[in-house]
PASEBA-1860 file (N, C-alpha, C; in nm, 3 decimals):
! residues 81
1> MRTIKFNV> 3.852/0.623/-15.818/3.813/0.528/-15.723/3.666/0.571/-15.686 ~ 3.582/0.473/-15.679/3.434/0.501/-15.638/3.433/0.463/-15.498 ~ 3.356/0.564/-15.425/3.330/0.524/-15.285/3.189/0.471/-15.273 ~ 3.160/0.366/-15.201/3.034/0.318/-15.184/2.983/0.375/-15.035 ~ 2.864/0.445/-15.044/2.815/0.484/-14.908/2.702/0.412/-14.880 ~ 2.688/0.354/-14.755/2.564/0.286/-14.706/2.485/0.391/-14.607 ~ 2.346/0.379/-14.612/2.281/0.465/-14.529/2.215/0.379/-14.422 ~ 2.214/0.433/-14.287/2.152/0.369/-14.182/1.994/0.410/-14.183
9> SELIKPVI> 1.932/0.292/-14.182/1.778/0.295/-14.172/1.737/0.314/-14.036 ~ 1.800/0.244/-13.932/1.754/0.228/-13.803/1.857/0.175/-13.711 ~ 1.862/0.245/-13.589/1.949/0.171/-13.479/1.858/0.090/-13.402 ~ 1.900/-0.031/-13.388/1.806/-0.126/-13.313/1.814/-0.129/-13.163 ~ 1.941/-0.158/-13.133/1.983/-0.165/-12.962/2.133/-0.150/-12.961 ~ 2.170/-0.114/-12.837/2.311/-0.109/-12.811/2.339/-0.259/-12.760 ~ 2.477/-0.286/-12.788/2.515/-0.411/-12.762/2.664/-0.394/-12.700 ~ 2.704/-0.466/-12.606/2.847/-0.470/-12.552/2.905/-0.610/-12.579
17> QNNKTYYE> 3.016/-0.606/-12.642/3.086/-0.733/-12.687/3.229/-0.710/-12.671 ~ 3.300/-0.796/-12.598/3.445/-0.793/-12.584/3.490/-0.648/-12.531 ~ 3.416/-0.605/-12.430/3.428/-0.472/-12.377/3.430/-0.358/-12.458 ~ 3.355/-0.360/-12.566/3.350/-0.256/-12.656/3.201/-0.219/-12.687 ~ 3.146/-0.112/-12.707/3.013/-0.069/-12.725/2.979/-0.069/-12.868 ~ 2.872/-0.130/-12.907/2.835/-0.134/-13.055/2.676/-0.097/-13.067 ~ 2.619/-0.075/-13.182/2.484/-0.066/-13.205/2.458/-0.154/-13.311 ~ 2.351/-0.223/-13.282/2.291/-0.309/-13.395/2.229/-0.220/-13.487
25> VQWKGYRE> 2.257/-0.216/-13.622/2.236/-0.138/-13.726/2.148/-0.206/-13.838 ~ 2.044/-0.147/-13.871/1.960/-0.187/-13.980/1.991/-0.079/-14.098 ~ 2.046/-0.141/-14.222/2.073/-0.052/-14.324/1.951/-0.039/-14.435 ~ 1.960/0.069/-14.490/1.863/0.096/-14.606/1.879/-0.013/-14.718 ~ 1.774/-0.074/-14.758/1.800/-0.166/-14.878/1.866/-0.308/-14.849 ~ 1.884/-0.341/-14.713/1.928/-0.475/-14.668/1.851/-0.528/-14.562 ~ 1.834/-0.663/-14.567/1.760/-0.728/-14.444/1.844/-0.757/-14.335 ~ 1.955/-0.776/-14.351/2.057/-0.822/-14.229/2.091/-0.697/-14.160
33> TTLEPKEN> 2.116/-0.711/-14.034/2.172/-0.609/-13.949/2.308/-0.651/-13.924 ~ 2.387/-0.529/-13.877/2.539/-0.554/-13.839/2.561/-0.471/-13.718 ~ 2.662/-0.516/-13.659/2.707/-0.443/-13.516/2.801/-0.348/-13.574 ~ 2.788/-0.218/-13.525/2.884/-0.115/-13.576/2.938/-0.046/-13.438 ~ 3.063/-0.012/-13.445/3.102/0.061/-13.309/3.039/0.198/-13.290 ~ 3.001/0.217/-13.172/2.936/0.336/-13.133/3.021/0.467/-13.160 ~ 3.149/0.453/-13.150/3.226/0.570/-13.182/3.219/0.613/-13.327 ~ 3.209/0.516/-13.413/3.181/0.537/-13.567/3.054/0.603/-13.580
41> LLKDVAKM> 2.954/0.558/-13.529/2.820/0.605/-13.547/2.803/0.758/-13.479 ~ 2.877/0.774/-13.397/2.878/0.920/-13.326/2.956/1.009/-13.432 ~ 3.037/0.955/-13.503/3.105/1.041/-13.603/3.011/1.049/-13.739 ~ 2.958/0.941/-13.784/2.878/0.940/-13.908/2.741/0.970/-13.901 ~ 2.671/0.935/-13.793/2.516/0.967/-13.780/2.497/1.014/-13.641 ~ 2.573/1.116/-13.604/2.568/1.162/-13.462/2.416/1.189/-13.426 ~ 2.358/1.271/-13.505/2.214/1.314/-13.471/2.125/1.194/-13.443 ~ 2.133/1.096/-13.533/2.062/0.979/-13.514/2.087/0.908/-13.390
49> ANQFEKKD> 2.217/0.886/-13.365/2.255/0.816/-13.241/2.215/0.890/-13.107 ~ 2.238/1.020/-13.114/2.197/1.112/-12.996/2.052/1.095/-12.968 ~ 1.953/1.110/-13.075/1.838/1.109/-13.066/1.776/0.962/-13.023 ~ 1.845/0.854/-13.077/1.805/0.729/-13.024/1.833/0.710/-12.877 ~ 1.942/0.750/-12.830/1.982/0.741/-12.683/1.892/0.822/-12.604 ~ 1.843/0.935/-12.647/1.758/1.031/-12.566/1.629/0.958/-12.554 ~ 1.579/0.927/-12.666/1.444/0.882/-12.677/1.427/0.751/-12.601 ~ 1.525/0.657/-12.599/1.527/0.524/-12.521/1.573/0.546/-12.370
57> KIKFYVNK> 1.627/0.666/-12.340/1.677/0.691/-12.223/1.784/0.610/-12.188 ~ 1.884/0.574/-12.286/2.005/0.490/-12.276/2.106/0.563/-12.210 ~ 2.157/0.506/-12.107/2.280/0.573/-12.027/2.392/0.478/-12.028 ~ 2.506/0.528/-12.079/2.642/0.433/-12.077/2.718/0.469/-11.959 ~ 2.779/0.380/-11.901/2.876/0.393/-11.787/2.965/0.287/-11.785 ~ 3.069/0.305/-11.702/3.173/0.197/-11.677/3.159/0.152/-11.536 ~ 3.159/0.014/-11.541/3.147/-0.058/-11.407/3.280/-0.114/-11.379 ~ 3.326/-0.084/-11.239/3.448/-0.136/-11.185/3.422/-0.246/-11.081
65> NKTTKKRT> 3.486/-0.362/-11.123/3.466/-0.481/-11.033/3.563/-0.449/-10.908 ~ 3.499/-0.468/-10.793/3.563/-0.436/-10.666/3.677/-0.534/-10.635 ~ 3.669/-0.656/-10.678/3.770/-0.766/-10.661/3.883/-0.762/-10.744 ~ 3.841/-0.766/-10.885/3.944/-0.778/-10.976/3.979/-0.632/-11.038 ~ 3.921/-0.527/-11.001/3.942/-0.396/-11.049/3.930/-0.368/-11.196 ~ 3.876/-0.491/-11.267/3.854/-0.451/-11.406/3.736/-0.379/-11.437 ~ 3.742/-0.294/-11.538/3.660/-0.212/-11.572/3.582/-0.252/-11.706 ~ 3.453/-0.247/-11.702/3.372/-0.297/-11.813/3.259/-0.203/-11.848
73> PRFDYGGD> 3.240/-0.168/-11.974/3.132/-0.081/-12.022/2.997/-0.146/-11.994 ~ 2.897/-0.071/-11.954/2.764/-0.101/-11.932/2.666/-0.002/-11.992 ~ 2.542/-0.032/-12.008/2.437/0.062/-12.033/2.312/0.026/-11.971 ~ 2.231/0.124/-11.954/2.106/0.118/-11.882/1.999/0.168/-11.958 ~ 1.874/0.108/-11.973/1.772/0.161/-12.036/1.672/0.242/-11.928 ~ 1.625/0.359/-11.973/1.507/0.435/-11.908/1.544/0.468/-11.760 ~ 1.668/0.539/-11.740/1.696/0.576/-11.606/1.575/0.650/-11.541 ~ 1.621/0.675/-11.393/1.521/0.725/-11.306/1.545/0.890/-11.331
81> D> 1.449/0.942/-11.395/1.468/1.098/-11.416/1.371/1.188/-11.336
END
């Protein structure tokens, strides 16, 4: 069985959809971008993901609604350092 491997060209931006964190990914050799789960990228291209978050000062956190107690993931660009 032949395994096809795709290479990440660039991480575009973080996206939160259905309470899950994704990154919009540009693939080498393709024009279209896709949304890929952050946890997968941290396994497959950890160095690239960590450098992207550090460069753009992206901070992930969980917000808790005071009324409903519902927890939702959020992110912030360029925190105050």
